[in-house]
FITIDREN-379361 format. One record per atom (N, C-alpha, C): x, y, z; residue in three letters. Coordinates in steps of 0.2 Angstrom, whole numbers, padded with zeros to 4 digits, always signed. Example, Ala and Ser with C-alpha at 12.3 -4.5 7.8 and 13.67 -1.06 7.14 Angstrom:
2
+0066-0028+0039ala+0062-0022+0039ala+0066-0016+0039ala+0064-0011+0035ser+0068-0005+0036ser+0064+0000+0039ser
//
This chain:
178
+0024-0040-0177met+0021-0034-0173met+0028-0031-0169met+0032-0035-0167arg+0038-0033-0162arg+0043-0028-0167arg+0043-0031-0174lys+0048-0028-0179lys+0045-0020-0180lys+0039-0021-0182ala+0035-0014-0183ala+0037-0008-0178ala+0035-0011-0172ile+0036-0006-0166ile+0043-0004-0166ile+0047-0009-0167ala+0055-0007-0166ala+0057-0001-0172ala+0054-0004-0178glu+0055+0001-0184glu+0052+0008-0183glu+0048+0009-0180arg+0043+0015-0177arg+0048+0019-0172arg+0050+0015-0167leu+0054+0018-0163leu+0062+0021-0165leu+0064+0018-0169gln+0071+0019-0173gln+0069+0025-0176gln+0065+0028-0180thr+0062+0033-0183thr+0064+0040-0177thr+0061+0038-0171cys+0063+0044-0166cys+0069+0044-0162cys+0074+0040-0165gly+0080+0038-0161gly+0080+0034-0156gly+0074+0029-0155leu+0075+0026-0149leu+0075+0019-0151leu+0077+0013-0146glu+0078+0007-0148glu+0074+0002-0142glu+0073-0004-0144leu+0070-0008-0138leu+0076-0012-0136leu+0075-0012-0129his+0079-0017-0126his+0078-0024-0127his+0082-0028-0129pro+0080-0035-0131pro+0077-0039-0124pro+0080-0039-0119glu+0078-0043-0113glu+0073-0039-0109glu+0073-0032-0109lys+0067-0029-0104lys+0061-0028-0108lys+0061-0027-0114thr+0055-0026-0118thr+0050-0031-0121thr+0044-0031-0118lys+0040-0037-0121lys+0033-0034-0123lys+0030-0037-0127ile+0023-0035-0130ile+0019-0038-0124ile+0014-0035-0122val+0009-0037-0117val+0002-0037-0119val-0002-0041-0119tyr-0009-0042-0121tyr-0012-0040-0116tyr-0016-0035-0117cys-0021-0030-0112cys-0028-0033-0113cys-0029-0039-0109lys-0035-0043-0110lys-0041-0039-0106lys-0047-0040-0110asp-0053-0037-0107asp-0059-0040-0109asp-0065-0037-0109asp-0071-0042-0109asp-0072-0044-0115asp-0069-0040-0121phe-0069-0042-0128phe-0065-0047-0132phe-0060-0048-0128arg-0054-0052-0130arg-0053-0058-0126arg-0054-0064-0129asn-0052-0070-0125asn-0046-0073-0128asn-0043-0078-0124gly-0038-0082-0126gly-0031-0080-0120gly-0027-0085-0121lys-0022-0085-0118lys-0016-0083-0121lys-0011-0078-0118tyr-0005-0076-0121tyr+0001-0076-0116tyr+0007-0076-0118pro+0012-0077-0113pro+0013-0071-0108pro+0011-0066-0111asn+0012-0060-0107asn+0006-0056-0106asn+0003-0056-0101glu-0004-0052-0100glu-0004-0048-0093glu+0003-0046-0090lys+0003-0042-0086lys+0011-0039-0086lys+0012-0034-0083phe+0019-0031-0083phe+0019-0026-0076phe+0026-0025-0073asp+0028-0021-0068asp+0030-0015-0071asp+0029-0009-0069phe+0032-0004-0070phe+0031+0002-0064phe+0036+0005-0062leu+0037+0010-0057leu+0032+0008-0050leu+0032+0001-0048gly+0030-0001-0042gly+0023-0003-0043gly+0020-0002-0049tyr+0014-0006-0050tyr+0014-0012-0054tyr+0010-0016-0054thr+0008-0022-0059thr+0002-0020-0063thr+0002-0019-0069phe-0003-0019-0073phe-0006-0025-0076phe-0011-0027-0074gln-0015-0033-0077gln-0022-0032-0078gln-0026-0038-0080pro-0033-0037-0081pro-0035-0038-0074pro-0041-0034-0072arg-0044-0034-0066arg-0051-0033-0066arg-0055-0036-0061arg-0062-0035-0061arg-0064-0029-0059arg-0067-0025-0061ser-0069-0019-0060ser-0077-0017-0060ser-0080-0012-0056lys-0087-0010-0057lys-0088-0005-0061lys-0092-0003-0065asn-0094+0004-0068asn-0099+0006-0064asn-0102+0013-0065arg-0105+0017-0062arg-0113+0013-0061arg-0115+0010-0065lys-0121+0006-0065lys-0121+0000-0061lys-0114-0001-0057gly-0115-0008-0054gly-0113-0013-0058gly-0112-0014-0064lys-0110-0020-0068lys-0103-0021-0068lys-0101-0027-0068phe-0095-0029-0067phe-0092-0029-0075phe-0085-0028-0075phe-0082-0029-0082phe-0074-0030-0080phe-0071-0033-0085ile-0064-0034-0084ile-0060-0028-0088ile-0055-0026-0083asn-0051-0019-0085asn-0045-0019-0084asn-0040-0017-0088phe-0034-0018-0087phe-0031-0012-0085phe-0029-0014-0078ser-0028-0008-0073ser-0022-0009-0069ser-0019-0004-0065pro-0013-0005-0061pro-0015-0006-0054pro-0010-0010-0049ala-0012-0009-0043ala-0004-0010-0040ala-0003-0010-0033val+0004-0010-0032val+0007-0017-0033val+0013-0018-0035ser+0017-0024-0037ser+0017-0028-0031ser+0020-0034-0031asn+0021-0038-0026asn+0028-0036-0022asn+0031-0033-0027gln+0039-0032-0025gln+0039-0026-0022gln+0035-0020-0023ala+0034-0015-0020ala+0030-0016-0012ala+0025-0020-0012ala+0022-0023-0006ala+0028-0026-0001ala+0031-0031-0004lys+0036-0032+0001lys+0041-0028+0003lys+0044-0024-0001thr+0048-0018+0001thr+0045-0014+0008thr+0039-0012+0006ile+0035-0010+0012ile+0034-0013+0018ile+0032-0020+0018arg+0032-0024+0024arg+0039-0024+0026arg+0044-0025+0023asp+0051-0026+0025asp+0052-0020+0030asp+0051-0015+0027thr+0052-0007+0030thr+0050-0007+0036thr+0043-0008+0037phe+0039-0007+0043phe+0042-0012+0047phe+0043-0019+0045arg+0047-0022+0050arg+0053-0020+0054arg+0058-0018+0049arg+0064-0015+0052arg+0062-0010+0057arg+0058-0006+0056trp+0055+0001+0060trp+0055-0003+0068trp+0053-0009+0068asn+0052-0012+0075asn+0048-0007+0079asn+0043-0004+0077leu+0038+0000+0080leu+0036-0002+0087leu+0033-0007+0088pro+0032-0008+0096pro+0037-0008+0101pro+0043-0008+0099asn+0049-0008+0104asn+0051-0001+0105asn+0047+0004+0102arg+0049+0011+0102arg+0045+0016+0108arg+0044+0011+0113ser+0038+0014+0118ser+0042+0020+0122ser+0048+0021+0120asp+0051+0027+0124asp+0049+0034+0119asp+0046+0033+0113lys+0044+0038+0109lys+0036+0041+0109lys+0036+0046+0109ala+0028+0049+0109ala+0026+0049+0101ala+0019+0050+0101ile+0017+0048+0094ile+0020+0053+0089ile+0020+0059+0092glu+0023+0064+0088glu+0031+0064+0085glu+0034+0060+0090asp+0041+0058+0088asp+0041+0054+0082asp+0036+0048+0082leu+0036+0043+0078leu+0034+0046+0070leu+0029+0051+0071ser+0026+0055+0065ser+0033+0058+0062ser+0037+0061+0066arg+0043+0065+0063arg+0048+0059+0060arg+0048+0054+0063met+0053+0049+0062met+0051+0046+0054met+0045+0044+0054phe+0042+0040+0050phe+0038+0043+0043phe+0036+0050+0045asn+0032+0053+0039asn+0036+0053+0033asn+0043+0055+0032pro+0046+0055+0026pro+0046+0049+0022pro+0046+0043+0025ile+0047+0036+0021ile+0039+0035+0020ile+0033+0036+0024ile+0027+0035+0022ile+0025+0040+0017ile+0027+0045+0018arg+0024+0051+0012arg+0028+0048+0005arg+0035+0046+0004ala+0037+0043-0002ala+0032+0038-0005ala+0032+0033+0001gly+0028+0027-0002gly+0020+0027-0004gly+0018+0033+0000ser+0010+0033+0000ser+0007+0035-0007ser+0012+0039-0011ser+0010+0041-0017ser+0008+0036-0022ser+0010+0029-0020ile+0008+0024-0025ile+0005+0018-0020ile+0006+0018-0014thr+0003+0013-0011thr-0002+0015-0004thr-0005+0020-0004gly-0008+0023+0002gly-0011+0018+0006gly-0016+0014+0003asp-0020+0009+0007asp-0016+0004+0009asp-0011+0000+0006thr-0006-0003+0008thr-0002-0001+0014thr+0000+0005+0014ile+0003+0008+0020ile-0002+0008+0026ile-0007+0010+0025ala-0012+0010+0031ala-0013+0004+0033ala-0015-0001+0030arg-0015-0008+0031arg-0009-0011+0036arg-0002-0009+0034arg+0004-0012+0037arg+0006-0007+0042arg+0003-0001+0043phe+0005+0003+0048phe+0001+0002+0055phe-0005+0001+0053thr-0010+0002+0058thr-0009-0003+0064thr-0008-0010+0062arg-0006-0015+0068arg+0001-0014+0071arg+0006-0012+0068pro+0011-0011+0072pro+0011-0004+0076pro+0007+0001+0074cys+0006+0007+0078cys+0001+0005+0084cys-0004+0000+0083ala-0008-0002+0088ala-0004-0006+0094ala+0000-0010+0092asn+0006-0013+0096asn+0010-0009+0101asn+0012-0003+0096trp+0016+0001+0100trp+0012+0006+0105trp+0005+0006+0104thr+0001+0010+0110thr+0000+0005+0115thr-0001-0002+0114lys-0002-0006+0119lys+0004-0006+0125lys+0010-0006+0121ile+0017-0006+0125ile+0018+0001+0129ile+0016+0007+0125trp+0017+0014+0127trp+0013+0013+0133trp+0006+0012+0133ser+0000+0013+0137ser+0002+0008+0143ser+0003+0002+0141phe+0002-0002+0147phe+0008-0006+0149phe+0014-0003+0146gly+0021-0007+0148gly+0023-0012+0145gly+0029-0015+0145pro+0031-0020+0142pro+0031-0026+0145pro+0028-0026+0152ser+0027-0032+0155ser+0021-0035+0155ser+0017-0032+0150gly+0010-0035+0149gly+0006-0034+0153gly-0001-0035+0153asn-0006-0034+0158asn-0010-0040+0158asn-0013-0043+0162thr-0017-0048+0163thr-0024-0048+0159thr-0025-0042+0157arg-0033-0041+0153arg-0031-0045+0147arg-0037-0046+0143ser-0037-0049+0137ser-0033-0046+0133ser-0029-0050+0128cys-0024-0046+0123cys-0029-0043+0118cys-0034-0046+0115asp-0038-0044+0111asp-0042-0037+0113asp-0044-0037+0119ala-0047-0031+0121ala-0042-0025+0120ala-0035-0027+0123ile-0031-0021+0123ile-0030-0019+0116ile-0029-0024+0112thr-0028-0022+0105thr-0034-0018+0102thr-0040-0019+0103gly-0045-0016+0101gly-0045-0010+0104gly-0043-0007+0110arg-0043-0001+0113arg-0039+0002+0111arg-0033-0001+0109ala-0027+0003+0107ala-0028+0005+0099ala-0032+0001+0095thr-0034+0003+0088thr-0039+0008+0088thr-0042+0008+0093his-0048+0014+0093his-0044+0021+0096his-0039+0020+0099trp-0035+0025+0103trp-0032+0029+0096trp-0029+0025+0093ile-0025+0027+0086ile-0031+0030+0081ile-0037+0027+0081ala-0042+0030+0076ala-0043+0036+0079ala-0045+0038+0086arg-0047+0045+0089arg-0041+0050+0087arg-0035+0049+0087ile-0030+0051+0084ile-0030+0054+0078ile-0032+0050+0073ser-0031+0050+0066ser-0037+0056+0064ser-0043+0055+0069arg-0048+0060+0066arg-0045+0068+0069arg-0043+0067+0077arg-0041+0073+0079arg-0036+0077+0076arg-0031+0073+0074ala-0025+0076+0071ala-0024+0073+0065ala-0028+0074+0059pro-0026+0070+0053pro-0019+0072+0050pro-0017+0077+0051ala-0010+0079+0048ala-0004+0075+0051ala-0006+0072+0057leu+0000+0069+0060leu+0004+0064+0056leu+0001+0059+0052phe+0004+0055+0047phe+0002+0057+0041phe+0007+0055+0036ala+0006+0057+0029ala+0000+0053+0025ala-0001+0047+0027his-0007+0043+0024his-0014+0046+0027his-0014+0048+0033trp-0019+0051+0036trp-0021+0058+0033trp-0016+0061+0031gln-0017+0068+0027gln-0021+0066+0021gln-0020+0060+0017met-0023+0058+0012met-0030+0056+0012met-0032+0055+0019gly-0038+0052+0021gly-0038+0044+0021gly-0031+0041+0020val-0032+0034+0020val-0032+0031+0027val-0037+0028+0028arg-0037+0024+0036arg-0039+0017+0035arg-0038+0013+0038arg-0042+0005+0037arg-0044+0004+0043arg-0049-0002+0042gly-0051-0007+0048gly-0055-0002+0052gly-0055-0005+0059ser-0059-0001+0064ser-0057+0005+0064ser-0051+0008+0061met-0050+0015+0062met-0055+0020+0059met-0058+0016+0054met-0063+0021+0051met-0069+0022+0056met-0072+0018+0059gly-0078+0017+0063gly-0076+0019+0070gly-0070+0019+0073ala-0069+0019+0081ala-0073+0026+0083ala-0074+0025+0088val-0076+0031+0094val-0072+0034+0098val
//
């Protein structure tokens, strides 16, 4: 099989890279068995068999992409490096200007991941920005909830503020906050 593919590509003036190229078995509902390569990474996605649901509600196995572990780790590390809660001297508009280019670049492949990973630090930034770094004697969970709801209200009032909000990607209590 590999030889046939290599010959076909050679007619087009292309060649297989011996270490990078591998044949991947695209598993689905109709083919069973174990194969050495059942998934692959490409441009920040991992393509592999995943459980999906059709329009009639029936589940099936589909070979489809999702953000790769490597890309997700890079996003998490980037958000961690931003140290958002310690930027209490900035207004939310300043954060938007600072971080939107990076969010926009990553949201094309991982909007949902960005929303999940950005919401919590943003809420922590809100707590420090609103209540000061000295903390407050009130329940930390209550303050986090109020901060998350505050971010949710802003996301509805100014959906163009952050790039992932423009795409309609919002997570958790941000969806139903009042």
